[in-house]
C-alpha positions as CSV (number, residue, x, y, z in Angstrom):
1,X,0.0,0.2,0.1
2,X,3.2,2.3,1.0
3,X,4.8,1.7,-2.2
4,X,1.1,2.0,-4.3
5,X,0.7,5.9,-2.4
6,X,4.4,6.5,-3.2
7,X,4.3,5.7,-7.2
8,X,1.0,8.0,-7.1
9,X,2.9,10.8,-6.0
10,X,5.7,10.1,-8.1
11,X,3.0,10.0,-11.2
12,X,1.6,13.4,-10.3
13,X,5.2,15.1,-10.0
14,X,6.1,14.3,-13.3
15,X,2.9,15.4,-14.5
16,X,3.6,18.3,-13.0
17,X,7.0,19.1,-14.2
18,X,6.6,17.0,-17.7
19,X,3.2,18.8,-19.0
20,X,3.2,22.0,-17.4
21,X,-0.3,22.7,-17.3
22,X,0.0,26.6,-17.8
23,X,1.4,25.9,-21.7
24,X,-1.2,24.1,-23.1
25,X,-2.3,25.1,-26.9
26,X,-4.3,27.8,-26.2
27,X,-1.9,29.8,-24.3
28,X,0.7,31.7,-25.7
29,X,4.4,31.9,-24.8
30,X,6.3,34.9,-25.6
31,X,10.2,36.2,-24.5
32,X,10.9,39.5,-22.8
33,X,14.8,41.1,-21.9
34,X,14.0,43.5,-19.2
35,X,15.0,46.5,-22.1
36,X,11.9,45.2,-24.0
37,X,9.7,45.1,-20.5
38,X,10.5,48.4,-19.2
39,X,9.6,49.6,-22.9
40,X,6.5,47.6,-23.0
41,X,5.6,49.1,-19.3
42,X,6.2,53.0,-20.0
43,X,3.9,52.2,-23.7
44,X,0.8,50.3,-22.7
45,X,1.1,50.4,-18.5
46,X,-2.0,52.1,-16.6
47,X,0.2,53.4,-14.0
48,X,1.7,55.1,-17.2
49,X,-1.6,56.4,-19.2
50,X,-2.2,58.1,-15.8
51,X,0.9,59.8,-15.6
52,X,0.4,61.3,-19.3
53,X,-3.4,62.2,-18.2
54,X,-2.1,64.1,-14.7
55,X,0.6,65.7,-16.6
56,X,-2.1,67.0,-19.7
57,X,-4.0,68.2,-16.7
58,X,-1.5,70.2,-15.5
59,X,-0.7,71.7,-18.6
60,X,-4.3,73.0,-19.6
61,X,-4.1,74.7,-16.0
62,X,-1.1,76.6,-17.0
63,X,-2.7,77.0,-20.3
64,X,-5.7,79.0,-18.3
65,X,-2.8,80.8,-16.2
66,X,-1.0,82.0,-19.2
67,X,-4.3,83.1,-20.5
68,X,-5.4,84.8,-17.8
69,X,-2.5,87.4,-18.4
70,X,-3.5,88.0,-21.8
71,X,-6.7,90.9,-23.0
72,X,-9.5,88.9,-23.1
73,X,-12.6,90.2,-25.7
74,X,-15.9,89.4,-24.5
75,X,-19.3,90.3,-26.1
76,X,-22.9,90.8,-23.7
77,X,-25.9,91.1,-25.1
78,X,-29.5,91.8,-23.4
79,X,-31.7,90.7,-25.0
80,X,-36.3,90.9,-25.4
81,X,-36.0,91.6,-21.8
82,X,-40.0,92.4,-21.7
83,X,-40.9,93.7,-18.5
84,X,-44.8,94.1,-17.8
85,X,-45.9,94.6,-14.2
86,X,-46.5,97.2,-11.4
87,X,-43.7,99.1,-9.7
88,X,-44.0,100.3,-6.1
89,X,-42.7,104.1,-6.7
90,X,-43.0,107.2,-4.4
91,X,-43.8,111.2,-5.0
92,X,-40.8,112.7,-4.8
93,X,-42.9,116.1,-4.1
94,X,-45.5,114.3,-1.9
95,X,-43.5,111.3,-0.6
96,X,-46.8,109.3,-1.5
97,X,-45.6,106.0,-2.0
98,X,-48.2,104.3,-5.5
99,X,-48.1,101.4,-7.5
100,X,-47.6,102.3,-11.3
101,X,-47.8,100.3,-14.4
102,X,-44.9,99.4,-16.4
103,X,-44.4,97.8,-19.8
104,X,-41.6,98.5,-21.8
105,X,-39.1,96.5,-23.9
106,X,-35.2,96.5,-23.6
107,X,-32.4,95.1,-25.0
108,X,-28.4,95.2,-25.0
109,X,-25.7,94.6,-26.2
110,X,-21.8,95.9,-25.7
111,X,-18.1,94.8,-26.4
112,X,-15.2,94.7,-24.0
113,X,-11.3,93.7,-23.8
114,X,-10.7,93.0,-20.2
115,X,-6.6,93.5,-19.1
116,X,-5.5,91.8,-15.7
117,X,-2.2,94.0,-14.6
118,X,0.2,91.5,-13.1
119,X,2.3,94.3,-11.3
120,X,-0.3,96.3,-9.5
121,X,-3.1,93.9,-9.2
122,X,-5.9,96.0,-11.3
123,X,-7.9,95.9,-13.9
124,X,-8.1,97.7,-16.8
125,X,-10.9,97.7,-19.7
126,X,-12.6,99.2,-22.7
127,X,-15.7,98.7,-23.7
128,X,-18.6,100.0,-25.7
129,X,-22.6,99.6,-25.8
130,X,-25.8,100.8,-26.8
131,X,-28.9,100.1,-25.4
132,X,-32.3,100.4,-26.6
133,X,-35.8,100.9,-24.6
134,X,-39.1,100.1,-26.3
135,X,-41.7,102.0,-23.7
136,X,-45.6,101.4,-24.5
137,X,-47.2,102.9,-21.8
138,X,-48.5,105.4,-20.9
139,X,-47.7,106.1,-24.6
140,X,-45.5,104.5,-26.7
141,X,-41.6,105.7,-28.2
142,X,-38.7,104.3,-28.4
143,X,-35.4,105.9,-26.4
144,X,-31.8,104.7,-27.6
145,X,-28.1,104.9,-25.3
146,X,-24.8,104.6,-26.4
147,X,-21.3,104.4,-24.6
148,X,-19.6,104.4,-28.0
149,X,-16.3,104.2,-26.1
150,X,-15.6,103.9,-22.0
151,X,-12.2,103.1,-20.4
152,X,-12.1,102.1,-16.5
153,X,-9.8,101.5,-14.4
154,X,-9.9,99.3,-10.5
155,X,-6.8,99.3,-8.9
156,X,-7.1,97.3,-4.9
157,X,-4.9,99.5,-2.7
158,X,-2.6,97.5,0.0
159,X,-4.1,94.8,-0.9
160,X,-3.6,90.8,-1.8
161,X,-2.0,90.9,-5.5
162,X,-3.0,87.5,-6.8
163,X,-1.8,88.1,-10.1
164,X,1.8,88.8,-8.5
165,X,1.6,85.5,-6.7
166,X,0.1,83.2,-9.3
167,X,3.1,84.6,-11.6
168,X,5.6,83.1,-9.0
169,X,4.2,80.0,-8.5
170,X,2.1,78.2,-11.7
171,X,5.3,78.1,-13.5
172,X,7.3,76.1,-11.5
173,X,4.1,74.3,-11.0
174,X,4.2,73.4,-14.7
175,X,7.7,72.9,-14.5
176,X,6.9,70.3,-11.6
177,X,4.5,68.9,-13.6
178,X,7.1,68.1,-16.2
179,X,9.9,66.7,-13.7
180,X,6.7,64.6,-11.9
181,X,5.5,63.1,-15.5
182,X,9.7,61.4,-16.0
183,X,9.5,60.5,-12.4
184,X,6.4,58.8,-12.8
185,X,7.5,57.2,-15.9
186,X,10.7,56.0,-14.4
187,X,8.0,54.6,-11.2
188,X,6.6,52.6,-14.4
189,X,10.0,51.5,-15.2
190,X,11.0,50.2,-11.3
191,X,7.8,48.2,-11.2
192,X,8.3,46.6,-14.4
193,X,12.1,45.8,-13.1
194,X,10.7,44.9,-9.4
195,X,8.1,42.1,-11.6
196,X,10.4,40.9,-14.5
197,X,13.2,39.5,-11.7
198,X,9.8,38.6,-9.4
199,X,9.2,36.6,-12.4
200,X,12.6,35.3,-13.6
201,X,13.0,34.5,-9.8
202,X,10.1,31.7,-9.6
203,X,10.2,30.7,-12.9
204,X,14.1,29.6,-11.6
205,X,12.3,28.5,-8.3
206,X,9.6,26.2,-10.1
207,X,12.5,24.8,-12.8
208,X,15.0,24.1,-9.6
209,X,11.9,22.2,-8.1
210,X,10.9,20.6,-11.3
211,X,15.0,19.6,-11.8
212,X,15.2,18.5,-8.3
213,X,12.2,16.5,-8.2
214,X,13.8,14.2,-11.4
215,X,17.3,14.1,-10.1
216,X,15.6,13.4,-7.0
217,X,14.1,10.2,-8.8
218,X,16.8,9.3,-10.7
219,X,18.8,9.1,-7.7
220,X,16.6,6.7,-5.4
221,X,16.1,4.6,-8.6
222,X,20.0,4.0,-8.1
223,X,19.8,4.0,-4.4
224,X,17.6,0.8,-4.2
225,X,19.7,-0.6,-6.3
226,X,22.9,-0.3,-4.8
227,X,20.6,-1.3,-1.7
228,X,20.4,-4.7,-2.7
229,X,24.6,-4.6,-2.8
230,X,24.8,-3.2,0.8
231,X,26.2,0.0,-0.6
232,X,24.1,2.4,0.9
233,X,21.6,1.8,3.9
234,X,17.7,1.3,3.9
235,X,17.5,5.2,6.0
236,X,19.5,6.8,3.0
237,X,16.6,5.5,0.9
238,X,14.1,6.8,2.6
239,X,16.0,9.8,3.5
240,X,15.5,10.1,-0.8
241,X,12.3,9.3,-1.0
242,X,11.6,12.1,1.9
243,X,12.9,14.4,-0.3
244,X,11.4,13.5,-3.5
245,X,8.0,13.6,-1.3
246,X,9.4,17.9,-0.6
247,X,10.5,18.2,-3.6
248,X,6.6,17.3,-4.9
249,X,5.9,19.7,-2.9
250,X,7.9,23.1,-3.6
251,X,6.8,21.8,-7.0
252,X,2.6,22.9,-6.2
253,X,4.1,25.9,-4.1
254,X,6.3,27.1,-6.4
255,X,3.9,27.1,-9.3
256,X,1.5,29.1,-7.8
257,X,3.9,31.4,-6.7
258,X,5.0,31.6,-10.4
259,X,1.3,32.4,-11.7
260,X,1.1,35.1,-9.0
261,X,3.9,36.9,-10.6
262,X,3.0,36.1,-13.7
263,X,-0.8,37.5,-13.3
264,X,1.0,41.0,-12.0
265,X,3.2,40.9,-14.5
266,X,1.1,40.3,-17.3
267,X,-1.2,43.3,-15.4
268,X,1.5,45.5,-15.6
269,X,1.9,45.5,-19.5
270,X,-1.7,45.0,-19.8
271,X,-1.3,41.1,-21.2
272,X,-4.1,39.2,-22.0
273,X,-3.8,36.4,-19.4
274,X,-3.4,33.4,-21.6
275,X,0.0,34.7,-22.4
276,X,2.7,33.3,-20.9
277,X,5.9,35.2,-20.3
278,X,9.6,33.8,-20.6
279,X,11.8,36.6,-19.3
280,X,14.8,36.4,-21.1
281,X,18.1,36.9,-18.3
282,X,20.8,38.9,-19.5
283,X,23.9,38.7,-17.1
284,X,25.8,41.8,-18.7
285,X,25.8,44.7,-16.7
286,X,27.7,48.4,-17.5
287,X,31.1,48.4,-15.4
288,X,29.6,52.2,-13.8
289,X,31.2,53.6,-10.3
290,X,29.5,56.7,-9.3
291,X,30.6,59.7,-7.3
292,X,27.9,60.8,-4.6
293,X,28.9,64.8,-5.4
294,X,27.6,64.4,-9.0
295,X,24.5,62.2,-8.0
296,X,23.2,64.7,-5.4
297,X,24.2,67.5,-7.6
298,X,21.8,65.9,-10.7
299,X,19.4,64.7,-7.9
300,X,19.0,68.7,-7.1
301,X,18.9,69.9,-10.8
302,X,16.9,67.4,-12.2
303,X,14.3,66.0,-10.1
304,X,11.1,67.8,-8.8
305,X,12.3,67.7,-5.2
306,X,13.8,70.9,-4.7
307,X,10.6,72.5,-7.0
308,X,8.1,71.0,-4.7
309,X,10.0,72.4,-1.8
310,X,10.0,75.8,-3.2
311,X,6.4,75.7,-4.1
312,X,5.8,74.9,-0.5
313,X,7.4,77.7,0.5
314,X,6.2,79.9,-1.8
315,X,2.9,79.2,-0.9
316,X,3.4,79.9,2.6
317,X,4.4,83.3,1.9
318,X,2.1,84.1,-0.3
319,X,-0.6,83.2,3.0
320,X,1.3,85.6,5.0
321,X,1.2,88.5,2.6
322,X,-2.9,87.5,2.4
323,X,-2.3,87.3,6.2
324,X,-1.3,91.0,6.2
325,X,-3.1,92.8,3.9
326,X,-7.0,91.5,5.3
327,X,-5.6,92.7,8.7
328,X,-5.1,96.3,7.8
329,X,-6.9,99.3,5.6
330,X,-8.3,98.2,2.6
331,X,-8.9,100.5,0.4
332,X,-10.2,100.2,-3.6
333,X,-9.6,103.2,-6.5
334,X,-12.2,103.1,-9.3
335,X,-11.8,105.3,-12.8
336,X,-14.0,105.5,-15.7
337,X,-13.9,107.8,-18.7
338,X,-15.9,107.6,-21.9
339,X,-18.6,109.2,-23.9
340,X,-22.4,109.0,-24.0
341,X,-25.3,110.2,-25.6
342,X,-29.2,109.1,-25.6
343,X,-32.1,110.0,-28.2
344,X,-34.9,108.7,-29.7
345,X,-33.4,107.8,-33.1
346,X,-30.5,105.4,-33.4
347,X,-28.4,108.3,-35.4
348,X,-28.6,110.9,-32.5
349,X,-27.6,108.5,-30.1
350,X,-24.0,109.0,-31.5
351,X,-24.1,112.8,-32.2
352,X,-22.9,115.4,-29.9
353,X,-21.4,112.8,-27.7
354,X,-21.1,114.0,-24.3
355,X,-17.9,113.1,-22.0
356,X,-18.5,111.1,-18.8
357,X,-16.1,110.8,-15.9
358,X,-16.0,108.7,-12.4
359,X,-13.3,108.4,-10.1
360,X,-13.6,107.3,-6.7
361,X,-12.0,105.4,-3.9
362,X,-13.9,102.9,-1.2
363,X,-12.1,103.0,2.4
364,X,-12.2,100.5,4.8
365,X,-10.7,100.5,7.7
366,X,-10.3,98.1,11.0
367,X,-11.0,99.7,14.2
368,X,-11.5,96.6,17.1
369,X,-11.4,92.7,16.2
370,X,-10.5,91.1,18.7
371,X,-6.9,90.2,17.8
372,X,-8.3,88.0,14.5
373,X,-5.9,90.0,12.0
374,X,-3.2,89.8,14.2
375,X,-3.5,86.1,14.9
376,X,-4.2,85.2,11.4
377,X,-0.2,86.5,10.7
378,X,0.9,84.9,12.9
379,X,-1.0,81.7,12.5
380,X,0.6,82.4,8.3
381,X,4.4,83.5,9.9
382,X,4.1,80.1,11.8
383,X,3.3,77.9,8.7
384,X,5.3,79.5,6.6
385,X,8.5,79.0,9.3
386,X,7.2,75.5,9.5
387,X,7.1,74.7,5.4
388,X,11.0,76.0,5.7
389,X,12.2,73.7,8.4
390,X,10.5,70.9,6.9
391,X,11.7,71.7,3.6
392,X,14.9,71.8,5.3
393,X,15.0,68.2,7.2
394,X,13.5,66.6,3.9
395,X,16.6,67.8,1.8
396,X,18.7,66.3,4.6
397,X,16.5,63.3,4.4
398,X,16.9,63.0,0.6
399,X,20.8,63.8,0.8
400,X,21.1,60.1,2.6
401,X,18.8,58.4,1.0
402,X,21.1,59.5,-2.3
403,X,24.4,58.8,-0.3
404,X,23.3,55.3,0.6
405,X,21.8,54.1,-2.7
406,X,24.4,55.4,-4.6
407,X,26.8,53.4,-1.8
408,X,24.6,50.0,-2.4
409,X,24.6,50.7,-5.8
410,X,28.5,50.6,-6.0
411,X,29.2,47.8,-4.1
412,X,26.5,45.7,-5.9
413,X,28.8,44.8,-9.3
414,X,30.8,43.2,-6.8
415,X,28.2,41.5,-5.0
416,X,26.9,40.3,-8.2
417,X,30.2,38.7,-9.3
418,X,31.0,37.0,-6.4
419,X,27.4,35.7,-6.9
420,X,27.8,35.1,-10.6
421,X,31.1,32.8,-9.2
422,X,29.3,31.3,-6.4
423,X,26.6,30.0,-8.7
424,X,29.4,28.3,-11.2
425,X,30.8,26.4,-8.4
426,X,27.9,25.9,-7.0
427,X,26.8,23.9,-10.2
428,X,30.0,22.6,-10.9
429,X,30.0,20.6,-7.1
430,X,26.3,19.5,-7.9
431,X,27.5,17.4,-10.9
432,X,30.3,16.2,-9.2
433,X,28.2,15.5,-6.5
434,X,25.8,13.5,-8.6
435,X,28.9,11.5,-10.2
436,X,30.1,10.4,-6.9
437,X,26.6,9.4,-5.6
438,X,26.3,7.5,-8.2
439,X,30.0,5.8,-8.0
440,X,28.9,5.2,-4.1
441,X,32.1,7.6,-3.5
442,X,29.1,9.8,-1.0
443,X,26.4,9.8,0.8
444,X,22.5,11.0,0.4
445,X,23.6,13.6,2.9
446,X,26.5,14.7,1.0
447,X,24.8,14.7,-1.9
448,X,21.4,16.9,-0.3
449,X,23.8,19.2,0.8
450,X,25.0,20.1,-2.7
451,X,21.7,20.1,-4.1
452,X,20.8,22.8,-1.4
453,X,23.7,25.0,-1.6
454,X,23.1,25.0,-5.5
455,X,19.2,26.1,-5.2
456,X,20.4,29.0,-2.6
457,X,23.5,30.1,-4.8
458,X,21.3,30.3,-8.1
459,X,18.7,32.6,-6.0
460,X,21.3,34.6,-4.6
461,X,22.1,35.0,-8.5
462,X,18.9,36.2,-9.5
463,X,18.5,38.1,-6.2
464,X,21.9,39.9,-6.5
465,X,21.5,40.7,-10.3
466,X,18.1,42.0,-9.6
467,X,19.2,44.3,-6.9
468,X,21.9,45.9,-9.0
469,X,19.0,46.8,-11.4
470,X,17.0,48.1,-8.8
471,X,19.4,50.3,-7.2
472,X,20.2,52.0,-10.7
473,X,17.0,52.5,-11.9
474,X,16.5,54.3,-8.4
475,X,19.2,56.7,-8.6
476,X,18.0,56.9,-12.4
477,X,14.5,57.9,-10.9
478,X,15.8,60.0,-8.0
479,X,18.4,61.8,-11.0
480,X,16.6,61.7,-13.7
481,X,20.1,60.9,-15.6
482,X,20.7,58.0,-17.4
483,X,24.1,56.9,-16.7
484,X,25.2,54.5,-19.4
485,X,23.9,56.9,-22.0
486,X,25.3,60.1,-20.2
487,X,22.1,62.0,-21.0
488,X,19.3,64.1,-18.9
489,X,15.8,62.0,-19.0
490,X,13.3,63.6,-21.1
491,X,9.9,63.4,-22.8
492,X,8.4,64.1,-25.3
493,X,6.0,66.8,-24.1
494,X,4.9,68.6,-27.3
495,X,3.9,65.4,-29.2
496,X,1.6,64.7,-26.0
497,X,0.0,67.8,-25.9
498,X,-0.7,67.9,-30.0
499,X,-2.6,64.2,-29.6
């Protein structure tokens, strides 16, 4: 009964390794190198698409800001304003209140040009208007009222100048959005690297599990033959059978992990679930040594980190200026000059134009506000100081992070070379151990030790290669600089905008 159960397990394990249930006729197998995986992720992943849309939203916001700096031309019209109602009016002589019948039709049309003045925060406008009033009660008559030219200017005094601060902040925000887009694409690159090597590692584990089972099954057959001659013990035969059982369990476990990694990789590249990716291993890595000073200079100059701190500080300073402006006296200067005329015929509305001038200042003085204005200023100043301190702390943390990754990257090449040499030695040792076991030179325990060391060395080699590229692309993301080509990483923003 025991032998029958063992044969069933053996049959199942052989089927799992030889057939590979996911490689059916309905499935498609494609090969990807690391570079191809990165290119595909940047071109078709959901994260890449989200990065593009986020940038385009920032672009249109910046374009709206630029448009607000230009003159705006508008046409206004109030057409067919018909009014038939009773109005309550007071007699100027007697003071009596009476309801009078109102029965008229009003139409007006105008055109105006408006320009914001960034330096002063004021607004200047030039307009031209024409109105017609048709009165039906108590008698029918028509009146035209024209304002051919009206020039007006409104200037807040001692007020918060939103235009001035927008001019400082909005260009910085747009530049930040451009750098954030490139960084987001580098995030996609890093994700592709992670999933590529995750898939490669799980596939390697699965292949190792299948190969181990095949080798252990073969060694078990050899051991059973040697048991007849007394060159191995029953304990060693049972040890190999136990190893076969563990290898069959490892096949199931690694197969599940491989499917999960495959699904995650396909999800990033937006591949169908029936597509199996065969990651292509390339052990050639660039021989690069990086200098921390150069890396931190690139990171500060290229990345969005410094811009983000600058924008945060500017916004805090803007709030301080707003709080101070709202605390004290407020005043608004208004000036208007124009020409106007009225007449019962259209042509009379433009003859003998009369000039009109309106100038005035509106003032507001807070007498006592229970310290509310002063409190807002102090709070804004405290927030501004906190923003500067936080920006300084973030820069210190940023520099320390760059230093750590740079050191890890510089050390990782030697780590990879050691791992590669260890893998080759472990492979040769395992092959020798297999040969020696067949010739009854070594024990089952020694054979298992050689197999475990080979498995560990193979996985350590894959992990060392993955770490090298993780550090490499992490520094690329921090600096927006391609160390292999020696150029800054850019993007075709003009093409994106025109799409």
